Every structure is written in C-alpha cells, then in structure tokens.
N, C-alpha and C positions, 0 to 999 in steps of 0.2 A: 503415484505422485512423488515428486522430488522431496527433498528435505529442506527444513528451515531450522536455523538456530535461533532460539528465542529466549528472552528473559522476560517473563510476564510478571507484572507488578500491579496488583489492585491499588488504585490511588484514591478513588472516591466512590461514593454511592449516590446516585441521583434517582430518587424514587425507588422503584423495584429493579432498576437496571444498573448494575455496578459498572463503573468506567474502568476499563483495563488498558494499560499502556505497555507496549513491549518494543524492544529493538530487535529486528530480525534481519538476517542475511538470507535472501531468497534466491532460489534457483529459478530458472526459466519455467520449469514444470509447476512450481508452487505459484509463480506469478500467473500462469495460465489458469490454474485452478481457482485462484482468487478472482480473476476476471470473469470466470464462468458464473460466479455468484452475483454478478452485477445486477442492480435493480434497473439498469438501462437509463440512468439519469445523466450520463455524461457522453458528449460526442467525442469522436476521434480527432485530435488536433495534431496534425503532422508537424507543424512548425514548432510546437512546444516539445514534442517528442524528439525532434532533431536537436533542439537546444540541450535537452537532458542527455542525449547520446553524445553530443560533442563534449559536454562537461565531463561525462564519465570517461571517455577516451583520453581526454587531456589531463585526467587526474584532479579535476576541480570539484568532484562530488564531495559534499559536506553533509554531516549529520545536522539536521535542522528540526524545527517543530512541525514541518510540513511532511506528513507521512501519508499513510493510507488509512481509511476508516471504513468500518462496517456498522450497519445498523443493528438493533437488538435482535433481529431475525437472522443475522449472519450474512446479509447482502452487502456487497461492496458499494459504498456511496461516495468515496473520495479516493483519488490516487490512481485513477484509470490510466492516464498518460504516463505516469512514472512506471507503472507495472508493464505497460506495453513496450517500454524500452528494455 
C-alpha cells in the first residue's frame, strides 16, 4: 500500500465511538485501499468525478469540511467519488 501523511486529532466522543478527524495527503494506492473498504452505499458518478478532476488540474482544489468518512467498522461511507479521482 502507498503512503499517507496524516495528522490525527481526536475531537469528540460519541457514546463508545470516538470521532477522529485528520487531514491526509493520499496517494493513488491509499485511495484504492480506502475504496476497497466500501460498504457499497455509493454509486459511481462520472460527472461529479469529472468536476473534481477539472478542479484539481486547474488548481482550484480547496480544503473544505467535505472529506471522506468511515464507519466505526472501518468501512468507507462517504468520499467515494473524491477518492476515485
């Protein structure tokens, strides 16, 4: 698997599952590994992926609150299209 640079910061606890937030710079290998954990809850949306790719190539990518998310079992539940780009 590729490498990921991460800063992991526990920010809250909800019941027995701590909420963790991190900013990561992902390689294609790490993105593929994350996609392999998918719970299968998201469809492949080529038009959204094309928009993300265009923004990346044009230097318009910004750090926002919209990231990727995993459930408490480690399955990817949000961010599929961002990771596919």
